[in-house]
C-alpha positions in Angstrom: 0.0 0.0 0.0 1.1 3.6 -0.6 1.9 6.2 2.0 -1.3 8.1 1.2 -3.5 5.1 1.8 -2.1 4.8 5.3 -2.5 8.5 5.9 -6.1 8.3 4.8 -6.6 5.4 7.3 -5.1 7.5 10.1 -7.3 10.5 9.1 -10.4 8.3 9.4 -9.3 7.0 12.8 -8.6 10.6 14.0 -12.1 11.6 12.9 -13.6 8.6 14.8 -11.5 9.5 17.9 -12.8 13.0 17.8 -16.4 11.9 17.4 -16.0 9.5 20.4 -14.3 12.2 22.5 -17.2 14.6 21.8 -19.7 12.0 22.9 -17.6 11.4 26.0 -17.7 15.1 26.8 -21.5 15.2 26.3 -22.0 12.3 28.7 -19.6 14.0 31.2 -21.8 17.1 31.1 -24.9 15.1 31.8 -23.1 13.4 34.7 -22.1 16.8 36.0 -25.7 18.0 36.0 -26.8 14.9 37.9 -24.1 15.3 40.5 -25.0 19.0 40.9 -28.6 18.1 41.6 -27.5 15.5 44.1 -24.9 17.7 45.7 -22.1 15.3 44.9 -18.6 16.5 44.2 -17.8 16.9 40.5 -14.4 15.2 40.8 -14.3 11.5 41.8 -10.6 10.6 42.1 -11.5 7.0 42.9 -13.5 6.6 39.7 -10.7 8.3 37.7 -8.1 5.9 39.2 -10.4 2.9 38.2 -10.7 4.2 34.7 -6.9 4.5 34.3 -6.3 1.1 35.9 -8.8 -0.5 33.6 -7.3 1.1 30.5 -3.7 0.3 31.4 -4.6 -3.4 32.0 -6.4 -3.5 28.6 -3.7 -1.8 26.5 -1.0 -3.8 24.7 0.6 -1.0 22.7 1.0 1.8 25.2 3.1 2.2 28.3 1.2 3.0 31.6 2.7 6.5 31.6 1.3 7.1 28.1 -2.2 5.9 29.1 -2.0 8.2 32.2 -1.0 11.2 30.1 -3.5 10.7 27.4 -6.5 9.9 29.6 -5.8 12.4 32.3 -5.9 15.0 29.5 -9.1 13.6 28.2 -10.7 13.4 31.7 -9.7 17.0 32.4 -10.9 18.2 29.0 -14.3 16.6 29.6 -14.7 18.5 32.9 -14.3 21.9 31.2 
């Protein structure tokens, strides 16, 4: 396959990732509203740790530190 074919595949994946991240942000906003109504703290460090642990145990291509970096940014971005 040519270089451009692989670049097109990456572009498609990037678009899919963005779509999924936007859905994640939407669900995070909904959860924030539910938490506000129930007077719960917006940040749940235990839940965030569980997410990171689950993803690190699932990943076969990324180092733990890479998972931490990527998903801490995603989590933080979804809170804003």
